[in-house]
N, C-alpha and C positions, 0 to 999 in steps of 0.2 A: 504485481501490485506492491507499492510501498504502503505499511500499516502503523497507525498511531493508536496504541492501546492505552486506555486510561479508564478510571472509575470516577464518575461524577456523583455528587451527593445531592439528594433531594430530601429535605427534612430528616437528615441523619440516616437515610437509607441509601444503600449502594445501587447505582445503575451502571452496568458495564456498557461502555460505548467503544466504538472503533471507527477511526477515520480511514476511509478507503480513497487513497490518492487518485487512482485511475478514474474513479467516478465523481470525485470531489463531493463526497457525501459522508455524513455521520450515520452509523448504524447502531441501534440500541437493542440490548437484549430484551426480548419480549417478556420473558418470565419476570425479569426485574421490574419492568414497567407495570406489569400486572400486580406484583407484590406491593408496589407503591400505591396503586389506585384502588386496591381491594383489601379486605381483611382476611382473604383466603389464607389458610394455613398451608396449602399446597398449590402454589402458583402454576406448577407444571400441569397438574390435573385441571385446574381452572382454564388454562390455555387450550388444552386438548378439547375440553367440552365447548369452549367458546369458538374454537376453530371449526369444529364440526357444525355448530349452529350457523356460523357465518357462511360456511360452504353450502349448507342446505338452503340458505336464503339467497344463494347465488352471489354472495359478496366475495369477489376474488381479489379486490384491491388490497385487502389485509392478509388474506390467507396465502397469497402467492409471495410468501416471504423468502428471504435469502437465508443461508446458513453460513456462519463463520466460526472459526475456532476462537473461543474466549476462555479466560482463566476461570475454572470452576472452583467451588468451595474446597475441593480436595487438593487444590494446588496444581491440577493438571489442565492442559489445554484441551477443551472438549467442544465438539460441534454444538452450536447453539442457534436456535431460531432468532433471527434479527429482523428489524424493520427500519426503513429510513424515516426521516422526520415526517414526511407526508403520510406514510402508512401508520406511524404512531399516533398522529393526530386523528386519523380515522378510527384507530383502535380505541382511543380515548372516548370517542363519541359512542362506541358500542358498550362501554362499561359505565353504569351509573356510579358516580363517585363524588364525594365532597372535595376530593383532591384534583378534580378535573381541571378547573380553571387555574389554580396555582401551578399545576404541572405544565399546562400550556405555556405559562409565563416562563417557567424554568427552562422548558424546551427551547423557547425563543432565545434565551440567554446563552444556552449551550452553542447554538448555531450562529450567534451574532458575530463572533470573531471570524468565522469562515465566510459569512455573508460579506463582511467588510473586505475580506481578501479577494472575493470574487469581483467586487466593484473596483478594487484597487489592488491588482496583482502584486505590486511592489511590497505591500504589507506582508504577503505570504513569504516573499523572499527575505525580507528583513527578519521575520520571525525565525525562518530556517537558519539564516546566517547567525543569529544570536544563539540558537540552540547548538549548532555545530561548534561555534567558538567556545561556548561553555564546556563542551566535551573535550576541547583541547585540539581540535583539527586546525591545520594551517589555513590561512586565507587562500592560498593557491589551490589547495585541495577543495575547499568549500566552493570556490568559483566554478571548478569543474563539476562538482556534485550538483550545484544549482542549475547548471546548464543541462545536466542529464534529466532533471525534472521537466524542463521545458521541452526537450526532445521527446521524452516519454509521453507527455501530454499530447503532442502533435501526432504521435503514433496511435495512441488509443482513440483519439478523435477520428483518425482515418479508419481504424478498425470499426468504430461505431458507424461511420458513414457507409461502410461496406456491409452493414447488417449484423455485425458481431457484438453481442451484448453480454453474454454469459461470462462470469469471472473464470469459470473453468476453461473456457475457450481462450481467454486472454493468457491464462497460465500455460496452456499448451503451445500457443504461438510464441510466447516469451521463451519457453524452453527450446523451441526449434531455433530461434535466433541465437540464443546463448550457446547451444551445442555447435551451431554452424561456425561461429566466430572463435569460440574458446576451445572447442573439442571436447567439452564436458556439458552434461545436462546441469540444470540448476541444482539438483540434489547433489550430484557429484562435486560440483564447484563448491557448494557449502560444506561438504565433507572435507574437501581439501583445506578449507580455511577454518575447519573446526567450529562451524556455526550450527546453531539449532534454530531458535526463533528469530535471530538477528537478521537485519536486512543485508542482503548480499552486496548491494551497491555501496552501503555505508562501510563496507569492509574491503572495497576495491582500492588498488593503488591508482595513481594518476593515469598511468598508461592503460590500465584495465578500463578505467572510466571512459577514456578517449575512444578505445576500440569498441566498447559497448555503445557509446553514442553514435559512432560511425555506422555500426550495424543497424541500430534502430532508425537513424535518419535515412539511411539508404533504403531500408524496408518501406518507410513512409513514402519516399519518392517513387519507388517502383510500383507500389500499390496505387498511387495517384495516376500513374501512367497506364497501368494494366487494368485498372478498375474491376477488381475481382467481384464475382457475384455469389460465390460459395465459400464456405469455410475451407474446403480442400484447396481452392485456388489461393486463398490468403495464406494457407500453410506453406504452399510452394514458394510464395513470394517471401515469406519469412526466412526460408532457407536461403533464397537468393541474396537477400539483404545481409544476412549474417555471414554468408560466404565471402562477400566483398571485404568485410572486416577480417574474416579469417585469413584471407590471402595477405592482407596488410600485416596481420600478426606474424605470419610465417616469414615475411620479408624482414620484419624488425628483429625477429629471433635469429635469423640468419646473420644479420649484421652484429648483433650483440653476443651471439654464441650461447644464449641461455633462454629459458622459457620466460615469457612475460606473464603467463597465467600463474599467479603467485599464491603460495600458502599463507602469505602475510595477511593478517587481519587487523582490524582497528586497534585492538589491544596492543599488538606488537608495534603498530605504526605510531600510536600515541605515546607509548613508552619510549620509543626512539626519538620522537619529537621532544619529549620532556628532557631526556638526557642531553640532547643537542642544545636546548635552551640553557641548561645548567652549565654545560661546557663553555658556551658563548659568554655567559656572565662571568665565569672564572677567568677567561682570557682577557675580558675587558677590565677586570678589577686589578 
């Protein structure tokens, strides 16, 4: 999963939100929402009590919430109960609050940009293009990166069609694909590039992006052909798809005489690009 972390303000109060690319959804920190809607001095306790009451009432639409790592007040990434927009709206209905209606309006504004992009996918690509350009990536790299988003969406749609919905399962399958084509797990790959919370794909070279796309596109096509019914079957297909790109990687490395699974990360890449721009300007002047 690709993650867009940010903090939105509602009447000068922070609400931690996270965009999950694979699901095309915003997720909101439940305790932050509760703090906005109530005058409780301890939103964590309020949520525990409310959650129990809703469970006792048989209301699972809110209590079956997800958990994501979010930045806590102590500066560390901690597991946090989160809810998507639909769940938050149901949560609002369960809490008597003068802020209920203003909060619903605010919630709609937060999702408006993504709703626009759903109706017109080109907007999402334009937004991503602007973001990467501002960071200093080359247009060639950006074009590759945007293509990976399309390929990834096709793959997650196929997994969803096969009955896979849990984010933890997505992560396992992604790990299998990555290991099969690169020879490294996602964790090992990120360690090689000296990454922590950063996106692995945003730190791949052009050739790494191409191989990763080949692995995911192949996995999608094999899955469509074999029509897996279980997670274990999908896991086997993930290995098959990744192995196709793995074989391609080995052939490329044989021709180049070096590994294409690189320790180079975005920082090194962007520094190199900046130096090249400066040198080109010097030559032209």
